[in-house]
C-alpha positions as CSV (number, residue, x, y, z in Angstrom):
1,X,-6.0,67.6,3.3
2,X,-2.8,69.1,1.9
3,X,0.4,67.4,2.7
4,X,2.4,69.8,4.9
5,X,5.6,68.0,3.9
6,X,5.4,69.3,0.3
7,X,7.3,72.6,-0.1
8,X,5.8,75.4,-2.1
9,X,7.7,77.1,-4.9
10,X,8.5,80.1,-2.6
11,X,9.9,77.8,0.1
12,X,12.1,76.0,-2.5
13,X,13.2,79.4,-3.8
14,X,14.1,80.5,-0.3
15,X,16.0,77.3,0.3
16,X,18.1,78.0,-2.8
17,X,18.8,81.5,-1.7
18,X,19.9,80.3,1.8
19,X,22.1,77.7,0.2
20,X,23.8,80.2,-2.1
21,X,24.2,82.7,0.7
22,X,25.8,80.1,2.9
23,X,28.4,79.4,0.2
24,X,28.9,82.9,-1.1
25,X,32.4,83.2,0.2
26,X,33.4,80.2,-1.8
27,X,31.9,81.8,-4.9
28,X,33.7,85.0,-4.2
29,X,37.1,83.2,-4.1
30,X,36.9,82.4,-7.8
31,X,35.1,85.4,-9.2
32,X,36.9,88.0,-11.3
33,X,36.9,91.5,-9.9
34,X,34.2,92.8,-12.2
35,X,31.5,90.4,-10.9
36,X,30.2,90.9,-7.4
37,X,29.0,87.8,-5.6
38,X,25.7,89.4,-4.6
39,X,25.1,90.2,-8.2
40,X,25.9,86.6,-9.2
41,X,23.3,85.3,-6.7
42,X,20.8,87.9,-7.9
43,X,21.2,86.7,-11.4
44,X,20.6,83.2,-10.2
45,X,17.4,84.1,-8.3
46,X,16.2,86.0,-11.4
47,X,16.7,82.7,-13.4
48,X,14.7,80.8,-10.8
49,X,11.9,83.3,-11.2
50,X,11.9,82.9,-15.0
51,X,12.2,79.1,-14.8
52,X,10.8,77.6,-11.5
53,X,12.1,74.1,-12.4
54,X,15.6,75.3,-11.4
55,X,14.4,75.5,-7.7
56,X,13.6,71.8,-7.9
57,X,17.1,70.9,-8.8
58,X,19.5,69.3,-6.4
59,X,21.5,71.7,-4.2
60,X,24.8,70.1,-5.3
61,X,24.0,70.7,-9.0
62,X,22.9,74.3,-8.2
63,X,26.0,75.1,-6.3
64,X,28.3,73.6,-8.9
65,X,26.5,75.5,-11.7
66,X,27.0,78.8,-9.8
67,X,30.6,77.9,-9.1
68,X,31.2,77.0,-12.8
69,X,29.7,80.4,-13.8
70,X,31.9,82.2,-11.3
71,X,35.0,80.4,-12.3
72,X,34.4,81.2,-16.0
73,X,33.7,84.9,-15.1
74,X,30.3,84.7,-16.7
75,X,26.9,85.8,-15.4
76,X,24.0,83.4,-15.3
77,X,21.8,86.1,-16.7
78,X,20.3,84.5,-19.8
79,X,22.7,86.4,-22.0
80,X,26.3,85.4,-21.1
81,X,25.2,82.1,-19.7
82,X,22.0,80.1,-18.8
83,X,21.0,77.8,-16.0
84,X,19.2,74.9,-17.4
85,X,17.2,72.3,-15.4
86,X,17.5,68.7,-16.6
87,X,15.1,66.5,-14.6
88,X,16.4,67.7,-11.2
89,X,19.9,68.6,-12.2
90,X,21.0,72.2,-12.9
91,X,23.7,72.9,-15.5
92,X,25.3,76.2,-16.4
93,X,25.7,76.6,-20.1
94,X,27.7,79.5,-21.6
95,X,25.9,81.3,-24.4
96,X,27.3,83.0,-27.5
97,X,27.5,86.4,-25.9
98,X,29.5,84.9,-23.0
99,X,31.9,83.2,-25.5
100,X,32.4,86.6,-27.3
101,X,33.1,88.2,-23.9
102,X,35.7,85.6,-23.1
103,X,37.3,85.8,-26.5
104,X,37.7,89.6,-26.0
105,X,39.8,88.8,-22.9
106,X,42.6,87.8,-25.2
107,X,44.7,90.8,-26.2
108,X,45.2,89.1,-29.5
109,X,41.6,89.5,-30.7
110,X,40.6,92.8,-32.3
111,X,37.0,91.8,-33.2
112,X,34.8,88.7,-33.2
113,X,31.2,88.3,-34.2
114,X,28.6,85.6,-35.1
115,X,25.0,85.3,-36.2
116,X,22.4,82.7,-37.2
117,X,20.9,83.1,-40.7
118,X,17.3,82.5,-41.7
119,X,16.2,81.6,-45.2
120,X,14.8,85.0,-46.1
121,X,17.8,87.0,-44.9
122,X,20.1,88.6,-47.4
123,X,23.1,86.2,-47.2
124,X,26.0,85.5,-49.4
125,X,29.3,83.9,-48.7
126,X,32.3,82.4,-50.5
127,X,35.1,80.2,-49.2
128,X,38.7,80.2,-50.5
129,X,41.5,82.8,-50.9
130,X,39.0,85.6,-51.6
131,X,36.4,84.4,-49.1
132,X,33.8,86.7,-47.6
133,X,30.6,86.7,-45.6
134,X,27.8,89.2,-46.2
135,X,24.6,89.1,-44.1
136,X,21.8,91.6,-43.8
137,X,18.9,90.9,-41.4
138,X,15.6,92.3,-42.7
139,X,13.4,94.3,-40.4
140,X,10.7,91.6,-40.1
141,X,9.8,89.0,-37.6
142,X,11.7,85.8,-37.1
143,X,8.7,83.9,-38.5
144,X,8.7,86.1,-41.6
145,X,12.5,85.5,-41.9
146,X,11.8,81.8,-42.4
147,X,13.5,78.8,-40.9
148,X,17.2,78.7,-39.8
149,X,19.5,78.0,-42.7
150,X,23.2,78.9,-41.8
151,X,25.3,80.2,-38.9
152,X,28.5,82.2,-39.3
153,X,31.4,83.5,-37.2
154,X,34.1,86.0,-38.1
155,X,37.2,87.3,-36.3
156,X,40.1,89.7,-36.7
157,X,43.3,89.5,-34.7
158,X,45.4,92.5,-33.5
159,X,48.2,91.3,-35.8
160,X,46.1,91.8,-38.9
161,X,44.9,88.3,-39.4
162,X,41.2,87.4,-40.1
163,X,39.0,84.6,-41.0
164,X,35.5,83.2,-40.8
165,X,33.5,80.0,-40.5
166,X,30.1,79.3,-42.1
167,X,28.1,76.3,-41.0
168,X,25.3,74.9,-43.1
169,X,22.0,73.7,-41.7
170,X,23.2,70.1,-42.0
171,X,26.4,70.8,-40.1
172,X,24.6,72.5,-37.3
173,X,21.9,69.9,-37.0
174,X,24.6,67.2,-37.0
175,X,26.1,68.9,-33.9
176,X,22.6,69.2,-32.3
177,X,22.0,65.4,-32.8
178,X,25.3,64.7,-31.1
179,X,24.2,66.7,-28.1
180,X,22.5,64.5,-25.5
181,X,21.0,67.6,-23.9
182,X,19.0,68.3,-27.1
183,X,16.6,65.4,-26.2
184,X,15.2,67.4,-23.2
185,X,12.5,70.0,-23.5
186,X,14.4,72.5,-21.4
187,X,17.5,72.2,-23.6
188,X,18.5,75.6,-25.1
189,X,18.6,73.7,-28.5
190,X,14.8,73.7,-28.2
191,X,14.1,77.0,-26.3
192,X,16.8,79.3,-27.9
193,X,17.7,77.8,-31.3
194,X,19.0,81.0,-32.8
195,X,21.5,81.4,-29.9
196,X,22.6,77.8,-30.1
197,X,23.2,78.0,-33.9
198,X,25.2,81.2,-33.3
199,X,27.2,79.6,-30.5
200,X,27.9,76.5,-32.6
201,X,29.5,78.7,-35.2
202,X,31.6,80.5,-32.6
203,X,32.8,77.3,-31.1
204,X,34.1,76.2,-34.5
205,X,36.6,79.1,-34.3
206,X,38.2,77.7,-31.1
207,X,40.9,75.7,-33.0
208,X,41.9,78.6,-35.3
209,X,41.9,81.8,-33.2
210,X,44.2,82.9,-30.4
211,X,41.3,83.0,-28.0
212,X,43.1,82.4,-24.7
213,X,42.4,79.9,-21.9
214,X,39.0,81.4,-20.8
215,X,37.3,80.9,-24.1
216,X,38.8,77.4,-24.5
217,X,37.7,76.4,-21.0
218,X,34.1,77.5,-21.7
219,X,34.0,75.6,-25.0
220,X,35.4,72.5,-23.3
221,X,32.7,72.7,-20.6
222,X,30.0,73.2,-23.2
223,X,31.3,70.2,-25.2
224,X,31.3,68.0,-22.1
225,X,27.6,68.9,-21.5
226,X,26.9,67.9,-25.1
227,X,28.6,64.5,-24.9
228,X,27.6,63.4,-21.4
229,X,24.1,62.9,-19.9
230,X,23.1,66.4,-18.6
231,X,21.3,64.8,-15.7
232,X,24.7,64.0,-14.2
233,X,26.4,66.6,-12.0
234,X,29.1,67.1,-14.6
235,X,30.7,70.4,-13.9
236,X,34.4,69.9,-14.6
237,X,36.7,69.0,-11.7
238,X,39.2,71.6,-13.1
239,X,38.4,74.6,-15.1
240,X,41.5,76.2,-16.6
241,X,41.2,80.0,-16.5
242,X,43.5,82.8,-17.1
243,X,44.4,85.0,-14.1
244,X,42.5,88.2,-14.6
245,X,45.3,90.3,-13.1
246,X,48.5,88.7,-14.4
247,X,47.3,86.8,-17.5
248,X,48.9,83.6,-16.2
249,X,47.0,80.3,-16.5
250,X,45.5,79.1,-13.2
251,X,43.3,76.2,-12.1
252,X,40.3,76.3,-9.9
253,X,38.8,73.1,-8.5
254,X,35.1,73.6,-8.8
255,X,33.8,70.6,-7.0
256,X,36.3,70.7,-4.2
257,X,35.7,74.4,-3.4
258,X,32.0,73.8,-3.1
259,X,32.2,70.6,-1.1
260,X,34.9,71.7,1.4
261,X,33.5,72.9,4.7
262,X,34.0,76.4,6.0
């Protein structure tokens, strides 16, 4: 006889929807104007449909993940950011497209780009005073392109400055080994390696470009997930973000906003 106390996936999914709806006003308080709270919750429910393990995560970690995404101004849509279940704990992880979006929020960035390179790509680069990066992706499958070999990121500033970073395979794998989340099957290091290599190259620009507080906060959050056990509820107590209207720096207490009672 089936145990009536065991919830089905649809019941768990509905519990998550009810939890997020209950707290939607708190999410709305930290969202930038271009993201609607219903859209944010919709992206979350889409993620649950793609990865049912998210519905099994603790409500606290789910709420903190959504609040973290809202505070950063990123959508948990699998492109700007991802919701990853780590043995019952949900974490929001910004992805490389999200980092590019945040970098663009700085009025000092004219362009920024990044890509992972595979062995059979056309790729050439040179460091130094006459440095350059040249990368052409052949119109073939990823398998035909071969294993991952490099990752690069380039930028130009509105004042005319420019630069780039190229990471070798050894450099990227070193960063992967330093990430405690990489040990888990659901880690994006294992499910989306190209995106993670690309993001690693982008993150290497953080110390050299005028990226603004939004980009820096997202990189700091991502680094914290790498260095701590992802099964902890580790959303930052304070995420420093730029005011989307004035450009001034502001702070939002993620945990306190979620835990405070209406």
